[in-house]
C-alpha positions in Angstrom: -7.5 36.1 -27.6 -11.2 36.1 -28.5 -12.0 33.6 -31.3 -11.8 35.5 -34.6 -15.1 35.4 -36.4 -15.5 34.9 -40.2 -17.1 37.3 -42.5 -20.8 37.0 -42.2 -22.9 36.5 -45.4 -25.8 38.6 -46.3 -29.3 38.3 -45.0 -30.9 36.4 -42.2 -28.9 33.3 -42.9 -25.6 35.1 -43.3 -24.1 33.6 -40.1 -25.2 30.1 -41.3 -23.3 30.6 -44.5 -20.2 31.6 -42.5 -20.5 28.5 -40.3 -20.7 26.3 -43.3 -17.3 27.4 -44.4 -15.6 26.6 -41.1 -14.2 23.4 -39.7 -16.2 22.2 -36.7 -13.2 20.9 -34.8 -10.4 23.5 -35.7 -12.9 26.4 -35.6 -15.1 25.1 -32.7 -14.7 28.2 -30.6 -15.7 30.6 -33.4 -18.6 28.5 -34.4 -19.9 28.1 -30.9 -19.5 31.8 -30.2 -21.7 32.6 -33.3 -24.3 30.0 -32.3 -24.6 31.0 -28.6 -23.8 34.7 -28.9 -25.3 35.8 -32.2 -27.8 33.3 -33.5 -29.5 31.9 -30.3 -28.5 33.8 -27.2 -31.9 33.7 -25.6 -32.4 30.0 -26.4 -28.9 29.3 -25.2 -29.5 30.9 -21.8 -32.9 29.3 -21.3 -31.6 25.9 -22.3 -28.7 26.1 -19.9 -31.1 27.0 -17.1 -32.9 23.8 -17.7 -29.6 21.9 -18.2 -28.4 23.0 -14.7 -31.9 22.2 -13.4 -31.4 18.7 -14.8 -28.2 18.1 -12.9 -30.0 18.7 -9.6 -31.8 15.4 -10.2 -28.7 13.5 -9.1 -28.5 13.0 -5.3 -24.7 13.3 -5.1 -24.8 16.6 -6.9 -27.8 18.1 -5.0 -26.3 17.0 -1.7 -23.1 18.9 -2.4 -25.0 22.0 -3.4 -27.1 21.8 -0.3 -24.0 21.6 1.9 -22.6 24.8 0.4 -25.7 26.8 1.4 -25.4 29.0 -1.7 -28.8 28.0 -3.2 -30.6 28.7 0.1 -28.9 32.0 0.9 -27.9 33.5 -2.4 -29.7 31.8 -5.3 -29.5 34.7 -7.7 -25.7 35.2 -7.1 -25.1 31.4 -7.5 -27.0 31.5 -10.8 -25.2 34.7 -12.1 -21.8 33.4 -11.1 -22.3 30.1 -13.0 -23.9 31.8 -16.0 -21.2 34.4 -16.4 -18.3 32.0 -15.9 -19.6 29.9 -18.7 -20.5 32.9 -20.9 -16.9 34.3 -20.5 -15.5 31.1 -22.0 -17.9 31.3 -24.9 -17.5 35.0 -25.6 -13.7 35.2 -25.2 -12.5 31.7 -25.6 -11.0 29.3 -23.1 -7.4 30.3 -23.9 -8.0 34.1 -23.7 -6.9 36.0 -20.6 -10.5 36.2 -19.4 -11.1 32.6 -20.4 -8.1 31.4 -18.4 -9.2 33.5 -15.4 -12.7 32.0 -15.6 -11.3 28.5 -15.6 -9.0 29.3 -12.6 -12.1 30.6 -10.8 -14.1 27.4 -11.7 -11.2 25.2 -10.6 -10.7 27.2 -7.4 -14.4 26.7 -6.4 -14.4 23.0 -7.2 -11.1 22.4 -5.3 -12.9 23.2 -2.1 -14.9 20.0 -2.3 -14.3 16.3 -3.1 -16.3 16.1 -6.3 -16.8 12.8 -8.1 -15.2 12.8 -11.6 -18.4 11.4 -13.2 -20.5 14.1 -11.6 -18.3 16.8 -13.1 -18.3 15.1 -16.5 -22.1 14.8 -16.4 -22.6 18.5 -15.7 -20.3 19.3 -18.6 -22.3 16.9 -20.8 -25.5 18.8 -20.1 -23.8 22.1 -21.2 -22.7 20.3 -24.4 -25.9 18.6 -25.4 -28.9 20.2 -23.8 -28.8 23.5 -25.8 -28.5 21.5 -29.0 -31.7 19.7 -28.3 -33.5 22.8 -27.2 -32.5 24.9 -30.2 -33.5 22.2 -32.7 -36.9 22.0 -30.9 -37.6 25.7 -30.2 -35.0 27.8 -32.1 -35.8 29.9 -35.2 -33.9 27.5 -37.4 -32.4 24.1 -37.0 -28.7 23.8 -36.2 -26.1 23.1 -38.9 -24.1 19.8 -38.2 -21.0 22.0 -37.7 -22.7 23.8 -34.8 -23.6 20.5 -33.1 -20.1 19.1 -33.5 -18.4 22.4 -32.5 -20.5 22.7 -29.3 -19.4 19.3 -28.1 -15.7 19.9 -29.1 -15.9 23.2 -27.2 -17.0 21.6 -24.0 -14.6 18.7 -24.4 -11.8 21.3 -24.5 -13.2 23.1 -21.4 -13.4 19.8 -19.5 -9.8 19.0 -20.3 -8.8 22.4 -19.0 -10.8 21.8 -15.9 -8.7 18.7 -15.2 -11.6 16.2 -15.7 -9.9 12.9 -16.5 -10.7 10.9 -19.6 -13.2 13.2 -21.3 -14.7 11.1 -24.1 -13.1 11.7 -27.4 -16.1 11.1 -29.7 -19.5 12.8 -29.8 -21.2 9.3 -29.6 -19.1 8.2 -26.7 -19.7 11.4 -24.8 -23.5 11.2 -25.4 -23.5 7.5 -24.4 -21.8 8.4 -21.1 -24.5 11.0 -20.4 -27.4 8.7 -21.1 -25.9 5.8 -19.0 -25.1 8.2 -16.2 -28.7 9.5 -16.0 -30.0 5.9 -16.1 -27.8 4.9 -13.2 -27.9 8.1 -11.1 -31.2 9.8 -11.4 -33.5 9.3 -8.4 -35.5 11.1 -5.8 -33.7 12.6 -2.7 -34.8 15.3 -0.3 -31.8 17.5 -1.4 -33.0 17.2 -5.0 -36.4 18.7 -4.0 -34.7 21.3 -1.9 -32.3 22.6 -4.6 -34.9 22.2 -7.3 -37.4 24.3 -5.3 -34.9 27.0 -4.7 -34.1 27.1 -8.4 -37.7 27.0 -9.5 -38.5 29.9 -7.1 -35.6 31.9 -8.5 -36.9 31.5 -12.0 -40.3 32.6 -10.9 -38.9 35.6 -9.0 -37.9 37.2 -12.3 -41.5 37.8 -13.2 -44.3 39.8 -11.5 -45.8 38.2 -8.4 -49.2 37.7 -10.0 -47.7 35.5 -12.8 -45.4 33.3 -10.5 -47.9 30.5 -10.1 -48.1 30.2 -13.9 -44.3 30.3 -14.1 -44.1 27.4 -11.6 -46.6 25.5 -13.8 -44.5 26.2 -16.9 -41.4 24.8 -15.1 -43.2 21.7 -14.1 -44.5 21.3 -17.7 -41.1 21.7 -19.3 -39.2 19.1 -17.3 -39.6 15.5 -18.3 -41.1 12.7 -16.1 -37.7 11.5 -14.9 -36.8 14.9 -13.7 -40.2 15.5 -12.1 -40.0 12.2 -10.2 -36.4 12.9 -9.1 -37.5 16.3 -7.7 -40.8 15.0 -6.3 -42.6 17.8 -8.1 -46.3 17.4 -9.0 -47.4 16.6 -12.5 -48.1 19.7 -14.7 -51.7 20.6 -15.6 -53.0 18.7 -18.6 -52.0 20.5 -21.8 -49.6 22.8 -20.0 -46.6 21.5 -22.0 -48.4 22.0 -25.3 -49.2 25.5 -24.4 -45.7 26.3 -23.3 -44.2 24.8 -26.5 -46.7 26.6 -28.7 -45.5 29.8 -27.2 -41.8 29.0 -27.8 -42.5 28.0 -31.4 -44.5 31.2 -31.9 -41.5 33.2 -30.6 -39.2 31.3 -33.0 -41.4 32.2 -36.0 -41.2 35.9 -35.0 -37.4 35.8 -34.4 -37.0 34.2 -37.9 -38.0 37.5 -39.4 -35.6 39.7 -37.4 -32.4 41.0 -38.9 -29.2 39.1 -38.0 -27.6 40.1 -34.8 -24.4 42.2 -35.2 -23.1 42.0 -31.6 -22.9 39.0 -29.2 -25.3 38.8 -26.4 -24.0 35.8 -24.6 -22.4 37.6 -21.6 -25.1 40.3 -21.4 -28.1 38.5 -19.9 -30.6 41.1 -18.6 -31.5 38.7 -15.8 -28.1 39.2 -14.3 -29.1 40.9 -11.0 -25.8 40.5 -9.1 -23.4 42.3 -11.5 -25.3 45.1 -13.2 -23.4 46.4 -16.2 -21.2 43.3 -16.4 -18.6 43.0 -17.9 -17.8 46.6 -17.2 -16.0 47.0 -13.9 -15.7 43.2 -13.2 -13.3 40.4 -13.9 -13.9 36.7 -13.9 -11.7 36.4 -10.8 -14.3 38.5 -9.0 -17.0 35.9 -9.4 -17.9 33.1 -7.0 -18.9 32.8 -3.3 -17.2 35.3 -1.0 -16.5 37.6 -3.9 -18.2 41.0 -4.7 
């Protein structure tokens, strides 16, 4: 069943009042659904784009992705499949019928390859932590401590259901794993550049052709130096990051004055090109290479 949401309070901070009444462990699914689907759906999607981008800085991960050929041949479908499978888990819960179907699809896709346990756990850690950092930096309000804890608890539970061994039990331990992994595994490789370039060009393709050079510059500006070196990308133009961040913070100030969202948007990203109208007419089992 989809996680039952609490009664929302009144006004712009009504969802925040509801979150404050919940337990971040026992109610992790409900809290994370509110955060990702109602309060910060745009930020959540953009932050996960950069989180996935970050995982391509690891040569063992990018080499596997290059072997599949999906990024080269069907980058939009690869993006949509990943985004929707994760969104299904958030929107409906990992123990719902659609959630279980999503997990079966994820596990079926992973079972085709010999994937290192630490690589899988690292990807999971970016889903858990990267949106939190993005939202606190660029969101219309800062996250409640319950939201931060619930996000990590949510993805810990997802990892367990994916069969990842020894998912760290504490937030601190999970974060320490992520930082140590990056220190040990980040490094340039031709496959990093190849997968990173396919992804960057996909992001640029969502905008008019005249603006795509600027979008590439924004991507270069928004990744950190470790990522840039791992991809072999050029340095961004001076001041480009400040301009990009100023735009994000201006957006946050505008969003702060909007009314609270009454329907979840997490599984309804308008950038979904492969499955127009999703979730109508589709099921999580339809997603993935060779489907649809």
